[in-house]
C-alpha positions, 0 to 999 in steps of 0.5 A, a space after each residue: 321214470 328215467 326222465 324224472 331222475 334226469 330232471 332231478 339230477 339236472 336241478 341238483 347240478 344247477 343248484 350246485 353250479 349256482 352255489 359255486 358261483 355265489 361262493 366264488 363271488 363271496 370269496 372274491 369280495 372277501 379277498 378284496 376286503 382282506 387286501 383293503 384291510 392289509 393296506 390299512 394295517 400297513 398304513 397304520 404300522 407305518 404311522 406307528 413307526 413314525 410316532 415311535 421314532 418321534 417319541 424316541 427323538 423327544 425322549 433323547 432331547 429331554 434326556 440331553 436337556 435334563 443332563 444340561 440342567 444337572 450340570 448347572 450348579 445351584 448357588 
């Protein structure tokens, strides 16, 4: 009887250890994926900043050109 209880305890402990190992591996995989996504996000944010700066530069240039056209008198 006692040996059966020890066997049951051993099976339960092995199951817990296996589940812990599985969860630990999954957690590491998710952390790696999160790091990849964070790197992709940083890259996308950087590209967006560059595009916004370019858009601002174009807008400024267009404003200057429009101001120059306003200064031209139409005969």
